[in-house]
C-alpha positions in Angstrom: 18.1 30.5 17.4 17.7 27.6 15.0 16.5 29.9 12.3 19.6 32.2 12.7 21.9 29.0 12.4 20.0 27.9 9.4 20.4 31.4 7.8 24.0 31.4 8.7 24.7 27.9 7.1 22.7 28.7 4.1 24.7 32.1 3.5 27.9 30.2 3.9 26.8 27.5 1.3 25.7 30.3 -1.1 28.8 32.5 -0.8 31.0 29.4 -1.5 28.8 28.6 -4.5 29.4 32.1 -5.9 33.3 32.3 -5.3 34.9 34.5 -7.6 38.1 33.5 -9.4 41.2 34.4 -7.7 44.2 36.1 -9.5 47.7 35.4 -8.4 50.7 37.1 -9.7 54.1 35.0 -10.1 56.8 35.4 -7.7 59.7 35.8 -9.8 62.1 35.1 -7.2 60.6 31.8 -6.4 59.7 30.6 -9.8 62.1 28.5 -11.8 61.6 26.9 -15.0 64.1 24.3 -16.0 64.8 22.1 -18.9 66.6 18.8 -18.9 68.3 16.8 -21.9 70.6 14.0 -22.5 74.2 15.3 -23.7 75.5 12.6 -25.8 74.2 9.9 -23.6 76.9 10.7 -20.8 74.8 12.8 -18.5 71.6 14.7 -18.1 71.9 18.3 -18.2 69.6 20.6 -16.4 69.5 24.5 -17.0 67.2 27.0 -16.1 65.7 30.7 -16.7 66.0 33.5 -14.1 63.2 35.7 -15.2 59.5 34.5 -15.5 56.6 36.7 -15.0 52.8 36.0 -15.2 49.4 35.5 -13.9 47.6 32.3 -12.6 43.8 32.3 -12.1 41.7 29.7 -10.1 38.1 29.5 -9.6 37.7 26.3 -7.4 33.8 26.6 -7.4 33.8 26.6 -11.2 36.7 24.2 -11.3 38.4 26.5 -14.0 41.7 28.4 -14.2 44.0 30.0 -16.4 47.9 30.3 -16.6 49.7 32.8 -18.5 53.4 32.6 -18.2 56.3 34.5 -20.0 59.9 33.5 -19.7 62.8 35.6 -20.7 64.7 33.4 -22.6 67.7 35.7 -22.6 67.8 34.8 -18.7 68.9 31.3 -19.7 71.2 30.0 -17.1 73.5 27.1 -17.7 76.0 28.1 -15.0 78.5 28.7 -18.0 78.4 32.2 -19.7 79.9 30.9 -22.9 77.0 28.1 -22.9 74.4 30.7 -22.0 75.7 32.7 -25.4 75.8 29.6 -27.4 72.2 28.5 -26.4 70.9 31.7 -27.1 72.1 31.6 -30.8 69.9 31.2 -33.8 70.3 27.4 -33.9 68.6 27.0 -30.3 66.5 29.9 -28.5 67.5 32.8 -31.2 66.9 35.5 -28.4 67.8 38.1 -31.1 64.4 37.6 -32.8 62.4 35.8 -30.2 63.5 36.9 -26.7 60.3 35.5 -24.8 59.0 31.9 -24.2 55.3 31.8 -23.6 52.7 29.3 -22.1 49.0 30.3 -22.4 46.6 27.7 -21.0 43.7 26.3 -22.9 42.2 24.3 -20.1 42.9 23.3 -16.3 41.9 20.0 -15.1 41.1 19.7 -11.2 40.9 16.4 -8.7 38.5 17.9 -6.3 39.9 21.6 -5.3 43.4 20.9 -6.7 44.5 21.6 -10.2 46.3 18.6 -11.4 47.2 19.4 -15.1 47.0 22.4 -17.6 46.8 22.1 -21.3 48.0 25.1 -23.5 50.1 26.6 -25.8 53.8 26.6 -25.6 55.6 29.3 -27.9 59.3 28.9 -28.4 61.1 30.4 -31.2 58.0 31.7 -32.9 56.5 28.2 -33.1 53.5 27.4 -31.0 52.8 23.7 -30.1 50.0 22.3 -27.7 51.6 20.9 -24.4 49.9 19.4 -21.3 51.9 20.3 -18.1 51.3 17.6 -15.2 50.9 19.1 -11.8 53.0 16.9 -9.4 52.3 19.1 -6.4 49.9 21.8 -5.5 49.6 23.8 -2.3 47.7 27.1 -1.3 48.0 28.7 2.2 48.6 32.1 3.6 52.2 33.2 2.9 53.9 33.5 6.2 55.9 36.6 5.4 53.6 38.5 3.1 50.4 37.7 5.2 48.5 37.2 1.6 47.1 34.0 0.2 49.7 32.2 -2.1 50.1 29.1 -4.1 53.0 26.9 -5.2 53.2 24.2 -7.7 55.6 21.9 -9.5 54.7 20.9 -13.1 56.2 18.7 -15.8 56.0 18.2 -19.5 58.0 16.5 -22.4 58.6 18.4 -25.6 60.8 17.6 -28.7 63.4 20.3 -29.3 62.8 19.7 -33.3 59.3 20.7 -32.9 60.5 24.3 -32.1 63.0 24.4 -34.9 66.0 23.8 -32.3 66.8 20.5 -33.3 70.8 21.0 -33.9 72.8 18.2 -32.8 70.0 15.8 -32.5 70.2 12.7 -31.8 73.6 13.1 -30.0 72.0 16.0 -27.8 68.7 14.3 -27.3 65.5 15.9 -28.9 63.7 15.1 -26.1 63.6 17.6 -23.4 61.8 17.4 -20.0 60.3 20.9 -18.8 59.9 21.3 -15.0 58.7 24.4 -13.6 58.8 25.2 -10.0 56.2 28.2 -9.5 55.0 30.4 -6.6 52.2 33.1 -6.9 50.9 35.5 -4.5 47.2 36.9 -4.7 46.6 40.2 -6.0 
């Protein structure tokens, strides 16, 4: 009996040591990239994008992962159709020539079993710059409705608009922009 218990215990340890990476598909209905900037110093404006796709891969045993996200820049949502059109012009997102914003990770840092930051390359308007997303919350558990494993996270980063050829009206409309991403993803 003791040998059987020892074999089961060793099998569990061995299985967890060789755990495979898990792939999660981004849930477009519960993922909301937002950007915030100061408007003439009067107020901070917060806008979002309505269409985001991608994959997140996590390997807890190896403490590695990857994030590959595509945001449809034409889905920008300011709450006002005229401002949506203005932000899509060549001075800003230039969605005719650059309809997508992408983030591709180059590394994921963990604290224990949880990711705490993601380094990667952010491409906006054809310009690619390194960015670190700081993960402010992370959760993994079975999705109560889908009956599949799911993850959720919130992440933030600071960028400069001018780094991506979008600096019009700076400094009146702040060059500094805070990116905030709420993401949910379901295991494949």
